[in-house]
N, CA and C atoms as an extended XYZ file, in Angstrom:
267
Properties=species:S:1:pos:R:3:atomname:S:1:resname:S:1:resid:I:1 pbc="F F F"
N       103.852       83.743       31.950 N   MET     1
C       105.256       83.961       32.706 CA  MET     1
C       105.639       85.216       33.713 C   MET     1
N       105.284       85.810       32.421 N   PHE     2
C       105.370       87.708       33.411 CA  PHE     2
C       104.203       87.594       34.629 C   PHE     2
N       103.579       87.423       34.042 N   GLU     3
C       101.913       86.968       34.568 CA  GLU     3
C       102.140       86.893       36.405 C   GLU     3
N       102.851       85.721       36.478 N   SER     4
C       103.332       85.163       37.553 CA  SER     4
C       104.121       85.915       38.381 C   SER     4
N       105.143       86.241       37.581 N   LEU     5
C       106.501       87.039       38.314 CA  LEU     5
C       105.845       88.451       39.052 C   LEU     5
N       104.815       88.992       38.018 N   LYS     6
C       104.024       89.995       38.489 CA  LYS     6
C       103.055       89.707       40.148 C   LYS     6
N       102.245       89.077       39.720 N   ALA     7
C       101.573       88.303       40.763 CA  ALA     7
C       102.544       88.432       41.970 C   ALA     7
N       103.814       87.640       41.694 N   PHE     8
C       104.397       87.169       42.853 CA  PHE     8
C       105.203       88.700       43.571 C   PHE     8
N       105.749       89.358       42.773 N   LEU     9
C       105.864       90.582       43.498 CA  LEU     9
C       105.327       91.555       44.011 C   LEU     9
N       103.628       91.366       43.465 N   LYS    10
C       102.759       92.636       44.088 CA  LYS    10
C       102.481       91.791       45.361 C   LYS    10
N       102.647       90.511       45.714 N   GLY    11
C       102.026       90.037       46.885 CA  GLY    11
C       103.322       90.106       47.931 C   GLY    11
N       104.354       90.093       47.402 N   PHE    12
C       105.672       90.045       47.934 CA  PHE    12
C       105.760       91.944       49.175 C   PHE    12
N       105.375       92.512       47.996 N   PHE    13
C       105.551       94.161       48.510 CA  PHE    13
C       104.339       94.278       49.048 C   PHE    13
N       103.190       93.811       48.788 N   SER    14
C       101.691       93.955       49.938 CA  SER    14
C       102.516       93.259       50.960 C   SER    14
N       102.883       91.978       51.148 N   SER    15
C       103.182       91.386       52.737 CA  SER    15
C       104.323       92.383       53.472 C   SER    15
N       105.109       93.125       52.814 N   PHE    16
C       106.427       93.818       53.104 CA  PHE    16
C       105.684       95.267       53.791 C   PHE    16
N       104.370       95.628       52.886 N   LYS    17
C       104.215       97.000       53.829 CA  LYS    17
C       103.559       96.313       54.888 C   LYS    17
N       102.796       95.580       54.959 N   ASP    18
C       102.040       94.937       56.203 CA  ASP    18
C       103.087       94.885       56.940 C   ASP    18
N       104.422       94.269       56.647 N   GLN    19
C       104.386       93.807       58.202 CA  GLN    19
C       105.278       95.079       58.286 C   GLN    19
N       106.082       95.988       57.673 N   SER    20
C       106.060       97.687       57.681 CA  SER    20
C       105.442       97.881       59.072 C   SER    20
N       104.023       97.918       58.596 N   THR    21
C       103.195       98.843       59.340 CA  THR    21
C       103.216       98.372       60.891 C   THR    21
N       102.915       96.881       61.084 N   ASP    22
C       103.060       96.422       61.900 CA  ASP    22
C       104.572       96.655       63.215 C   ASP    22
N       105.582       96.605       62.203 N   TYR    23
C       106.480       97.095       63.302 CA  TYR    23
C       106.303       98.655       63.454 C   TYR    23
N       105.872       99.665       62.594 N   ILE    24
C       105.852      101.094       63.087 CA  ILE    24
C       105.059      101.263       64.379 C   ILE    24
N       103.541      100.413       64.285 N   GLU    25
C       102.500      100.512       64.839 CA  GLU    25
C       102.998      100.198       66.848 C   GLU    25
N       104.202       98.895       66.394 N   PHE    26
C       104.673       98.733       67.844 CA  PHE    26
C       105.549       99.291       68.641 C   PHE    26
N       106.449      100.352       67.189 N   GLU    27
C       107.013      100.999       67.704 CA  GLU    27
C       106.263      102.262       68.492 C   GLU    27
N       105.282      102.717       67.680 N   GLU    28
C       104.395      103.784       69.042 CA  GLU    28
C       104.452      103.426       69.822 C   GLU    28
N       103.661      102.270       70.405 N   ARG    29
C       102.953      101.925       71.137 CA  ARG    29
C       104.376      101.762       72.772 C   ARG    29
N       105.419      101.401       72.174 N   GLU    30
C       106.214      101.340       72.657 CA  GLU    30
C       106.771      102.697       72.873 C   GLU    30
N       107.134      104.087       72.588 N   LEU    31
C       107.400      104.916       72.680 CA  LEU    31
C       106.485      105.925       73.532 C   LEU    31
N       105.249      105.549       73.408 N   GLU    32
C       104.658      105.885       74.793 CA  GLU    32
C       103.928      105.486       75.530 C   GLU    32
N       105.037      104.480       75.547 N   ASN    33
C       105.058      103.957       77.334 CA  ASN    33
C       106.417      104.180       77.827 C   ASN    33
N       107.425      104.977       77.022 N   VAL    34
C       108.720      105.138       77.677 CA  VAL    34
C       108.618      107.272       77.637 C   VAL    34
N       107.361      107.238       76.912 N   PHE    35
C       106.746      108.820       77.119 CA  PHE    35
C       106.408      108.828       78.675 C   PHE    35
N       105.910      108.188       78.639 N   ALA    36
C       104.952      107.980       80.290 CA  ALA    36
C       105.745      107.680       81.306 C   ALA    36
N       106.457      106.975       80.745 N   LEU    37
C       108.100      106.532       81.857 CA  LEU    37
C       108.311      107.829       82.294 C   LEU    37
N       108.482      108.333       81.476 N   VAL    38
C       109.160      109.612       81.474 CA  VAL    38
C       109.038      110.545       82.182 C   VAL    38
N       107.286      110.933       82.104 N   LEU    39
C       106.276      112.037       82.540 CA  LEU    39
C       105.944      111.062       84.246 C   LEU    39
N       105.562      110.084       83.808 N   MET    40
C       105.126      109.692       85.713 CA  MET    40
C       106.640      108.675       86.300 C   MET    40
N       107.627      108.912       86.078 N   GLY    41
C       108.595      108.233       86.730 CA  GLY    41
C       109.088      108.355       88.054 C   GLY    41
N       108.516      109.546       89.037 N   SER    42
C       108.823      110.170       89.416 CA  SER    42
C       108.081      109.143       90.662 C   SER    42
N       106.706      108.753       90.282 N   PHE    43
C       105.778      107.755       90.837 CA  PHE    43
C       106.928      106.333       91.846 C   PHE    43
N       107.959      105.953       90.781 N   ILE    44
C       108.477      104.710       91.091 CA  ILE    44
C       110.447      105.581       91.331 C   ILE    44
N       109.938      106.460       91.532 N   GLY    45
C       111.731      106.803       91.707 CA  GLY    45
C       112.846      106.960       91.085 C   GLY    45
N       111.906      107.683       89.644 N   ILE    46
C       112.785      108.087       88.062 CA  ILE    46
C       112.882      109.122       88.351 C   ILE    46
N       113.931      110.205       88.443 N   PRO    47
C       114.166      111.143       88.188 CA  PRO    47
C       112.921      111.710       87.457 C   PRO    47
N       112.174      112.978       87.151 N   SER    48
C       111.506      113.240       86.287 CA  SER    48
C       111.983      114.634       85.776 C   SER    48
N       111.495      114.818       84.501 N   PRO    49
C       111.814      116.268       83.634 CA  PRO    49
C       111.523      117.586       84.889 C   PRO    49
N       111.781      118.698       84.590 N   PRO    50
C       111.019      119.509       85.058 CA  PRO    50
C       109.929      119.459       85.255 C   PRO    50
N       109.287      120.184       85.856 N   THR    51
C       107.459      120.333       86.028 CA  THR    51
C       106.982      120.905       85.113 C   THR    51
N       107.811      122.281       84.587 N   THR    52
C       106.798      122.945       83.399 CA  THR    52
C       106.760      122.378       82.313 C   THR    52
N       107.933      121.689       82.212 N   LEU    53
C       107.922      120.851       80.494 CA  LEU    53
C       106.567      120.080       81.070 C   LEU    53
N       106.946      119.197       81.899 N   VAL    54
C       105.756      118.134       82.178 CA  VAL    54
C       104.186      118.789       82.146 C   VAL    54
N       104.183      119.823       82.897 N   MET    55
C       102.998      120.638       82.310 CA  MET    55
C       102.411      120.614       81.130 C   MET    55
N       103.676      121.435       80.168 N   ARG    56
C       103.310      121.367       79.195 CA  ARG    56
C       103.033      120.237       78.098 C   ARG    56
N       103.509      119.343       78.386 N   ILE    57
C       103.546      117.779       77.611 CA  ILE    57
C       101.813      117.207       78.251 C   ILE    57
N       101.402      117.145       79.568 N   MET    58
C       100.381      116.529       80.241 CA  MET    58
C        99.020      116.636       79.083 C   MET    58
N        98.638      117.333       78.583 N   PRO    59
C        97.555      117.021       77.678 CA  PRO    59
C        97.613      115.937       76.491 C   PRO    59
N        99.276      115.996       76.105 N   HIS    60
C        99.272      115.035       75.244 CA  HIS    60
C        99.141      113.386       75.887 C   HIS    60
N        98.846      113.175       76.909 N   MET    61
C        99.178      112.067       78.149 CA  MET    61
C        97.905      111.401       78.306 C   MET    61
N        96.915      112.122       77.783 N   VAL    62
C        94.737      111.856       78.349 CA  VAL    62
C        95.225      110.381       77.801 C   VAL    62
N        95.917      109.662       76.894 N   ARG    63
C        94.904      108.423       76.607 CA  ARG    63
C        95.768      107.680       77.255 C   ARG    63
N        97.261      107.729       77.354 N   GLU    64
C        97.928      107.044       78.328 CA  GLU    64
C        97.545      106.982       79.637 C   GLU    64
N        97.494      107.912       80.164 N   ILE    65
C        96.659      108.313       81.807 CA  ILE    65
C        95.645      106.991       82.048 C   ILE    65
N        94.564      107.236       81.035 N   TYR    66
C        93.312      106.261       80.921 CA  TYR    66
C        93.976      104.820       81.216 C   TYR    66
N        95.089      104.509       80.041 N   VAL    67
C        95.480      103.226       80.146 CA  VAL    67
C        95.852      102.905       81.195 C   VAL    67
N        96.522      103.798       82.197 N   MET    68
C        97.410      103.199       83.339 CA  MET    68
C        96.567      102.884       84.445 C   MET    68
N        95.469      104.046       84.278 N   GLN    69
C        94.222      103.775       85.344 CA  GLN    69
C        93.431      102.556       85.251 C   GLN    69
N        93.252      102.128       83.646 N   ARG    70
C        92.555      100.888       83.545 CA  ARG    70
C        92.962       99.380       84.468 C   ARG    70
N        94.321      100.308       83.796 N   ARG    71
C        95.082       98.892       84.576 CA  ARG    71
C        95.284       99.002       85.848 C   ARG    71
N        95.202       99.669       86.700 N   ALA    72
C        95.451       99.461       87.994 CA  ALA    72
C        94.199       99.358       88.511 C   ALA    72
N        93.082       99.604       87.927 N   ALA    73
C        91.617       99.130       88.467 CA  ALA    73
C        91.273       97.648       88.057 C   ALA    73
N        91.631       97.281       87.137 N   ASP    74
C        91.968       95.855       86.792 CA  ASP    74
C        92.437       94.743       87.829 C   ASP    74
N        93.504       95.277       87.925 N   MET    75
C        95.028       94.272       88.649 CA  MET    75
C        94.545       94.104       89.813 C   MET    75
N        94.676       93.053       90.747 N   ASP    76
C        94.663       92.993       91.797 CA  ASP    76
C        96.416       92.593       91.810 C   ASP    76
N        96.892       93.233       92.695 N   ASP    77
C        98.062       93.856       93.178 CA  ASP    77
C        97.904       93.483       94.974 C   ASP    77
N        97.884       92.076       95.295 N   ILE    78
C        98.036       91.964       96.761 CA  ILE    78
C        99.211       92.255       97.202 C   ILE    78
N       100.531       92.269       96.734 N   PHE    79
C       102.031       92.783       97.387 CA  PHE    79
C       101.365       94.422       97.862 C   PHE    79
N       100.803       95.131       96.854 N   GLY    80
C       100.823       96.775       96.802 CA  GLY    80
C        99.446       96.547       98.215 C   GLY    80
N        98.520       95.914       98.470 N   GLU    81
C        97.645       95.774       99.521 CA  GLU    81
C        97.665       95.768      100.767 C   GLU    81
N        99.334       94.751      100.424 N   ILE    82
C       100.010       94.319      101.779 CA  ILE    82
C       101.118       95.787      102.416 C   ILE    82
N       101.507       95.813      101.351 N   ALA    83
C       102.366       97.042      101.781 CA  ALA    83
C       101.639       98.744      102.337 C   ALA    83
N       100.323       98.663      101.369 N   GLY    84
C        99.320       99.456      102.264 CA  GLY    84
C        99.148       99.464      103.547 C   GLY    84
N        98.751       98.102      104.095 N   MET    85
C        98.683       97.669      105.165 CA  MET    85
C        99.671       98.009      106.624 C   MET    85
N       100.705       97.649      105.583 N   PHE    86
C       102.209       97.829      106.732 CA  PHE    86
C       102.659       99.627      106.803 C   PHE    86
N       102.335      100.404      106.288 N   ASP    87
C       102.758      101.364      105.387 CA  ASP    87
C       104.244      101.413      104.608 C   ASP    87
N       104.814      100.795      104.258 N   ILE    88
C       105.839      100.650      103.778 CA  ILE    88
C       105.914      101.559      102.819 C   ILE    88
N       107.128      102.281      102.992 N   THR    89
C       107.373      103.472      101.640 CA  THR    89
C       108.779      102.997      101.271 C   THR    89
């Protein structure tokens, strides 16, 4: 009986650690997205932080910039193309 209780608790805590790690990884991805939005928000009209701060933080954004470029290249943005033809700003 003691062994089965011990095995149950071991499995319970292992599952708890796995879920906690998944939640932390998800939160990290979302914080990176918010970080990118703060730094690159001026492109979509969100007030940006001072330029000197952005320049100091920019080297930490390399991976996020690659992700944004890949998403933009992989995406067919029909509305963006139409807006580009009509010079909508």
